[in-house]
N, C-alpha and C positions, 0 to 999 in steps of 0.2 A: 353420424356422428353427427352432427354442427356445426364441428372445428375440423372436420375434413372436409364435408361436401359441398360447403359452404364457397370459398374462395373458388371451387372448381367450377359452382354454376358464372361465378362475376365475372371470371377469367376467357367464360369462352366468349372468343372472337373471330372472323375471320382469319382465313388456317393461313393466308398470302401474305396477313398486314404484320401481324408479333413477330421481327426479327429472334432468332437464335440469342440468350447473353451465356455469357461463360465466365465463373468469376473463380474454376479453379487456378489456375496460372496468376492468377495475385496474390489469392489465398497459398499458393503453396514460393511463392518470394518474400512473399510477405514472415513466414513462419520459417526460409532459407533466411533472410533483412536479421530477424529478431538472434539467429541460431548464429551469424557471421559475430555479431558486434559480441553477443558473449561469451562466443572464444576469442574473440581477438580484446580485450577490456578488464581487466583479471578483478580490477571494482570499479566501475563506472557509480559516478556520483549520484548512487541512487541514495538517501540517505541511511535508513537504517539497514541495510546491507554486508557493509561490515563486524559491525555490530553481531544482527543476526552466522556473518559466517565466523566468527568468533563461540558465538553458541554452537554450532550445527563441529564445528572441527573440533570443540572438548566430548562432549557425545556421543565422537564421534572413535572415540581411545585419547585423545590430548590430553583428558583428564589423566587422567596413570603417568602422564610423566612429572617426574619436578620440577617447579616444587608442588606443584597443581593437586593432590588429595589432602595438603595439609589448609591447603583456600577452597577448596570449590566439593559441591558433594552436590549430586542427582538423589530428590526426589517427589517419588510420584505421586503424590498425593496432596500435589500443590497445587492441583487445577488441575481441572476436567475439561477445558478446549483451551484453543489459539497452538493446543500444541503438538499438530500436522507435524511441521519442518523436524522441532524434538522428536519420533517417535522415528519415522525415517532415518532422521543424522543415527538415533541408538541404531537400529536393525538396518540400512544397509552402508554407511557410512563407512566399517570400519573395513567392506569389504572392495568400496569405489573410490572410497578416498575423499573427507571432505572438501577441498579442492572439489571435485570434478561434482559432488553432492550438488554441493551449493549454486554452483554458473546452470548447472539440470533447474532443482530447483524456482532461480532470475528466472529463464527463462520461462518456464510453465506461470512461472506466475503473469510475464505479462501475454503472454500467446493465448492462457485457456481461455479466457471473460471474452472480448469476441471468436471466440474459433465456438466454443457454447452457445454462442447469439447467432451464430451463424447455424448452425448446426440446430437451430430453435426456426429456424426463421424459412429450412427448408423442408423440415418436418410438417409447418402448417404453411405454407408455400406453394410448395414444394416447387424444381430447376434448384438452377446456381443465376441469381440475379444481381448484374452488378451493383446492386445493394447493398449485398455480402457482401464487396468489399470496399466500400464505407466505413462498414463496422471496425474491419482493423484497424479504424484512425482511436478509437477508441482502447485501443492496446499501452497505448502513453495519454494519463493520468497520473493527477496528484497521487492517489494513492499508491502507484508505482514508484514511481520517483520518490513515495515518501517512504518505501521499497517496503511498502509493511504483503510482505505478503506471502503467508497464511489466507488472510483474506482475499488477497487478488484469487487466489487457488484456488479458495475457496467458494467464491465467483464465481467461476469455469465452473466448478464442480459441478456447484448449482444448478447452473444452465443444463447442461448435461444432463443431470439426473432428473431435468422435467420433460428432456423431450423423450428417456424410457417411461417417464407417467405418463403423457401423454399419448405414446404407443400400449401404455396400460388402462387405461379406459377402458370403463363398459367391458371389463374382465371378469373373471374371478375375484369377487371382492377379498376372500379372505391372500390373494394374492398381490393385491395393486396393497392393500394392509402392510404385508413379510416386504415390501418393496419398500416401502415409503418410512422403515421403521427403519428399518435397513441401512434404508439416507439419510433421515435423522441422521441416527445414530455415528457415520463416515463423515458428516457436515460439524455434528459438535465438538467431535473433536477436529475437526481441523481448526474451524472458529464460528463462532455463536452470531456473528452477522452469519456466513454467507444461510444456516438455518432457515434467521427469519427473509434471504433471499428468495428461497428455492420455495418459502409457504408463499408468499405475493408471487411467486411469479404461478405457482399448482393450480393457485386457492386462483387465482388471473384466466386458468386453464376452465376451468370448470365453470369459469363462468354463463360462459358463450362466444358467442361469431357473432349476435346480436346483440342490443342493449335489449331490444323489445321482450327479453326474457322477463325482465321487472312489469311487464306490464299484466302478467297472469298468475292469477292468484297459486293454480298447480304449480307452477314456472319457479314463485319463489321457494319455496315448501319442498321441491328436488334440489334446487343450485342448493337451499340451507344444511340438507340432509345430505345435499356433495363433502361444502365446504366444511360440513364434523368430521367428514370420512378421513379430509384432509390434515385438519389440525388435530384430531388421535391420537393419529398416529407420532404425531414429528413434535409435540408435544412431552411422550412419553422418555425419547433418552437424557433432552438436558435435563427435566426433573427427578428423574434416579441421578443424572451427575449431581448436578444437585447435591443431593440429602449427603451424598458421601465426599467432599472435598470440605474441606476444614473453614477457609474461606473467600468470600470476593475477592475482588484484586484490589487497592490497595486499603483493604476497612481498617486497618491498623494507623494508617498516617492521612484520615480526613477525606483517603479518598471519594465517596460521596457524594462531596462540593460539586455545584456547579456551574460552569462553565457557558452562557448564551452566546450563538451569535444576537446582540440589541442591536438592531436598522436598520434601514432595509438595504443599503450601502454595503456593513458585513454580510446577510442575505444573498445576495447577487451572488456576491466573489466567492461563497461558500457554493453555492449551483454551480461559476468556475470552477470548479477544482477539477468535473468530467470533467474535461478538453483540458487545463493547463497544467505544462512544464515546466522549463526554466524563461521563458517571459514570455506571460498572456499574450503581448501583440502580437510574435506571430502564432500561437496561438491559434486564438482567434481568426486570423487570415486564411486559415490553413482549415481549420471547420468550416469558415459564412459557406464557401460552397458544395457544404454539404447539407445543409438548413437548408442556400434557394434552393437545388435539387424537389426539396419533400415540397416548399414552400409550392415548386412550381406546379408543379405535379398532383399539388389539391387544392391547387386552381381552375386547372384544365381537363380534370376528372380522374384525370389516371392511376390511382392509389388507388390499394386494397388496404384495412384495417382491420386487426383481429380485437374488439371492443374491450371485453373479458381482462385483454394484459392493455389495454386503456387506463379504464378501471386502477390494476394494480400502477400501472406509471404514474398516472393520479396522486395516487396515500402514497408511495416513495418518492414521490415531488411532495407533499404534503410534509413531511420528515423530515426528510433536503430543508428542508425554511421554520422546524419550529425543536427537529433536537439540538439536545446539547452540543457545546460545542469539547469541552470535556467534562467527564465523569468518570467512577469506578478509577480512580489513580492512567486513566486514559486518551490521547489528548486527539483531537483531529477525529471526534465520534460525526460528525456533522459530513463530515468529507466522505462517508461513505454510502451516504443515501445518490447525492449523483451519480454517481459511475453505473449505480447501479439502476437510475433511473437511465438514466438514458441507451446504456444496452438496452428494457426490456421496451422506450420507445422503437428505437432500431428496432428491435426482434420485427413486433404490434408491427412492423409498415412496409406496403412492397409497390415501390410507387414505380410509373415511367416500367410498365409488364406491358404493354403493347405498344412497341418501337418499331419504324425500319429500321433497318440493316445503319443505314447513314445514320439515325438520332442514333441509333446504340449504337457505331464505336464511337459520338459527340460523349455521349454520354461515362461509359467506361475511360477514356481521355481524364474529363472531369475529375471522379472519382479518384484515378492513378494517380495522375494529379499532386490532390487533395493528401491520401496515404502515403504515399510512398516518399513527397517535398518534408512530410511530417518525420516522414522512417531520417530523411539525408541530417534532416534538423537535431536527432537526436542523436544521432552520432557521431553528430562535429559534436557535442558535447560533450559527451562520453570520450572521443578523443582528449579534445581540450583538458579536459580535469586526470588526462594520465601524467600529466608532469606533479601535480600535485600531491598525487598519489606515489610516482618516483623519490619525491619530494621527503615523504610520511614513513615511508619504509630504509626510505640512505639513516635519519637520524637512527627509528629505531637499535640498528646495527649498532651504534652506540649504549646502547643499552644490559646491561647487563643482570643476566638472568636473576630473579629470586628481589629484584626489586622492585618499587611500590613506584607508581609511573601519576601524577595528577594532571590529566585531559586540560586544559587552556584555547583558547580562539581570540582569535582577534575581532571586535564588532567595528563593522568602518562608518562611516558617513548616511553612503548610500552601497548601496547593492546594484544601480546598474550600468555599473559597467564592460562590456561587449564582449570585451578581452577576456572575465572572469565570467560569461555567463553561465557556468554550468556549476557555479559554486552557492546558486539558487534554486526557487524555484517557487510557484505560485505565488502565496502574500510572504517575501521574501521571510520565508524558511534555508536554511543553508546546507547544505549536499553533502558538509563536508565534518562534521559533529563525530559519529562512531570511526570516522575514520584509526582515531591513539585505539580504539579497541585491539588493532589490532595487533601492537604490541605483548599480546597475548603469545597470540601462533606463533609470532615475527619473532618474539626476542626471550618469550618465557618471565615473562612481567606482571604483577598485575597492577590490573585499569579499576579505579573502582564504577564504573560508569558500565558494569557489562549490563544485559536485560538482564534479573535473576527478583524480578519481581511476582510476589506470591499472589496468586490466583491464578499468574499469566505464564508464565515457564516453571519447570521442572527442574533446575540451577538455585542450584542455593550460596550463599557466604557462608564459613560456616568463623566463624570465634581463633580470632581479634578481628580480622578482617571485613569485621560486618561491620565493623565500627568507621571505617574508610569509602565503604558502598552506597549506592545513589543504584536503585534497584532499575529505575527509571531511565538512567543515564542522560542528561541533560549537559550537554560544553556551553562552559563557562564563560563571563567575558574575562580576562586574562585583568581588567580594574577590574574587578573583584580585590584581589590582592592588595591594591595600592589604594585605597577607599573605602573610611568604614561606614558611610552610610553605607554603600552595595554592599558590603558581610553581612553589615549589621538583618540586608535583606534578604539574604540568601542565607544566612542560617538556619536559620529550620526544614530548610530540604538539603544542605548542604552541612547537618554540626562541624565534618573532620574540617574546614576551613578555619576554623579559631584555633588552632594547633597545626597546622597545614606541612612546617618549615618539620615538625617532631616525622610526622605519621608518610611526607613520601622525601625520596631519592631525586624525582626530576621528574622535573616541569616541562610538556610538548606544548607547546602553542602553535595551535595552529591560523594558515592562515594568517599564518607571522608581515608575510610579503606587503601589507594594506594596514596603516595601524588606525586606531584604537581611536573612535570615538568617545572615549574615553577622560583615556590616558597615552595616544598617541602611539611611541616605542618605543619611554619609558616603562624600566622595567624595576621592582621591589631591591630595593637591596640583597645582595648578604645572593645574589645565583651565577654562578660562573655560566658562560656559558659554550656547550659541550659541539656542537656541529649547529650550523647554520646553511642550512638545506633552502635559504626561502623562503617559497609557502609554507615549509615547517620550520623552527627550530625547539632544540634541546638545551634546558640545563639545570646545571647538577645544585643542587640545594644545598646552603650553607644552613646545618643543625644546628651550628650555636651563635648559630643571632633570633633576633628573641620574635615570640614567636606574636608579637603585634601588628596587626597594617601600618603600617605609613603613612603619613598625612602628606596626601597630593593635589591640590585646592582645584587645580583645575582639572575638572569634570565631574569633578566630583558633586556641586554642586549636579547637575546635573543629569548624573544620577539618583541621587533621593528624590 
């Protein structure tokens, strides 16, 4: 078979020239590092993770504790995809505990994508090349720091499933069909994008090692047939499940609206999401050596490449540039494709397979410094964020059970302060937005920003609490309460703001130790400070005050 025979021929070199390469120790060390980070830091600065943690806690049994039977309900007919961690929470959560399960899922979200790419690389090229260590760097990217847990786990699953698919090629067609049908079903349930990723990889593997398959009419016909056998079983599960689902994500709230990366700068920034975490400059410097290794190997002629996966990577790169930033009530859709592109691109090449012992040691040194330098950078930011988590936990101790907590935050002028680098990632996205949702498991209180979107989560909010719930869970600036212009702007998707004094009991302000760019440190009248923990402040709401927002000229003009 071409997929196996070709690299063996290309790799044929004099026995005494090629030094032995082994990435096993580095891979083991990376997995251990990820495990240590997850164990040490209960709530790392990973944007969506606290929100997912809270939902896992509810589905693991917390929903049965007062007052939640009157607030939440579980309805599995609400969605057909993006529910992998929800199913595991329901099945395993009651036995292993929500905290252990949430940490395990975060660990898998970190390690599965690079390990899957390594597995595919070994299946294609054989051996334990140092380049496989370089793939570990892709454990850290914008979608990981964004806390897209289902998506990240789905990427890893797709890569491992592709390894199985590679072994089944040219086997019994019925067996291959059943396997692909089962893989498509599992990936659809985990995350619909992971199914698309699997489809792209398998189509690339079916293509060939060589591009000259396109020059043969018989080869093209054979390729078209093989691609049809990939597409058929992969389309059936999502189609069947879609026909049973009541609605697409956020279809009731104009979720089909499209927002694009409409400019070269935005497109370039979007492509960088494959490697960017907390401070872009640091990430680029630590990834640059890995890019230089590939370019140097290409110039030296010591690089092998799978042509079919190269075509798949080009297709994913194209989607990275043209996909919308937001639609179907889901943000940062365009972030998903650059990390897919990077994983396939690293798995499809094998640079510097033929080195002397000294050259191999130098290559290993450069790669390990880059990879574990990034790991250390992530660890530093996770440690830095723990005082912020402690502040939120401190103020939540003052919240009584059954209370309604309105989460707000200070939006500073700049997010470039090195002392608070863990609070922001990528293009000024905050990492602390969902920390207030921990009021649900820690205080047994209601927070309106828990993920309960129809079409994406099985958890729903019951009436009358649904009137003050925001299914997509964004954190607003504290300035919205003090500025009529901002109130009017946000009222469309947070209608409860017009009567926030009556509907909520407390306000939890995150990022409170940095002045807000709209109102500084000024708070609306009728709020009593209950607890000041620095990063987090808790205010009790005087419900006798009028609901109309106060007029504070400073900053309002900027907001409008």
